[in-house]
N, C-alpha and C positions, 0 to 999 in steps of 0.2 A: 502494501500500499503506500503510497505515496506520501509525502509529506505536506500536498497541499492537501490535503484530506485527512486535519488533524483529530476530527472527531471521528470516535469507531463505538460502534455498538454490536458486539456478539450476539448470534440467537442462535441455540441448536435446533435442529429441522425437530420437527413434531410428525407424529404417525398421519395426523388426520391432513396436513399438507402434501400431502403425495398422491399425484394423480393413477390411474388407470395404466400409464403407462410406465412406473417406478420412479418417475423423477417431483420436484416438488412443483406443483401447477403455477401458471401465472399467476394468478390472483394471488397464489400467496405470499409469490413475491414481491407484488404490493403493499400486503401487508406488512412485510418484512422491513420493506423502505418505510410505509407510515409509523412503525416502531424507531426508525432508527431518527425520524423527521423531531419525532416527542422526545424523546430523548436529547435530542441535540436542545431543544427548547428548553427543556426542562433544566438541562446543566448551565447553558449561557443566558438564559432568564431568571433564575434560579426561582421559578413558580414551583409549586405544591399540587393545584390541582390543574391540570389543562382543559378539564371541558370548559375552564372559562374562559381560554383563551380566544380572543375576538379575530379567529380566522379562519378562511375558506378555502379548498383548495383550490385554484382555478385551470391548471392543467397539468397534467404528468406524462412524461412520455420514456417510456422504458426501451433501452436497445439490452433481448437477451442475445448471451456469448455464450453458455453453457450451461447445459443441467444440473440441479442441485438435486443428490439422493439424502436416502434416508439412512441417520448416525452421521450424516457431515454437520460440521457446524459452519455458520454464515456469521462472515464480517462486513459491514456496511459504514464505508466512510461517509462523513459528511461536511458540506460545507456550505456556507452562505457564497453566493457568486456577486449578486448585485443587490442594493434596496433602493428603491424608484418610491415614487410619493406615497402611492397607497399598496405598492404589492414588491415582495424581494424574490428572490430567484434561488435555489439549495441544487448542488447536483448532490449524486450518491453513486461513488462505487461500490458494488457488492464482490464477493470472493465465496469462496468456497473450498472447502477441504476437511480433513479429517480432523477429531477433537481437539488434537495438540498442534494443528496448525490452519487454523482460518483461512489464511491468506494464501492458500496455495494456486487456486485456479482465478479468472476473472470469470463471473456468473453473470453479471448486468451492470448497467450504467444508467443514471437518469437522472433528471431534470423535472424538477418539480417550480410552479408559481406558486404564491402563498397569497393571499389578500386581506389586509387586515380590513376587519367588518364590523361594520354596528348590527347587531341582530335585532335591536327594535325599531332603528330607522330602515333596516334589508338596505343598507347602501353602504359602500368601500368610505375606509377613512386613512387618513394619514396613519403611517407606520410608524409607531411611536418612538422620539426622540432616545428614551434610553434602550431601546430594541438594537437603534441605529447604533450605539456608542456600543452596547453589548456586544454587535453583530464585529464591527468593525475592529473593535479591543482583540479577542479573541482569535480573527481570523490575519490581524497584523496590517492589516491596508484601506485604504478607503474604499468601499462599498457604493457609495453615489454612481445611480446610474446616471447618463451621460448623454444617451442615445433617446 
């Protein structure tokens, strides 16, 4: 895993994640990404209840590279790529391998766009300044979107 994905989440493949072909179903890949995304937000925003995060997932793109099998462990590297006015983008790099070495093989790469959202008004809101600072501090660079 490269240093550009400093945040890492490790997950063990559950039997229920396996499909009829004997590998992790594509929907489970998305669940693994969600778990890593939420873990990143909990760790960097220092929150205890992610259910109250004012966010919605606006976009998700996954490039599947290799199958994941039962008995393997998955490691997902996560980073914030940019922060715009009401949204921010994250990248994820998923690897899988034996339980002692989850970084063995690239399984998927993904990008997500999340929108800061006020559920009461059903409208996007500005990404909170403390989040901007927390993400930039963690990533060690400016994340402001220029385009």
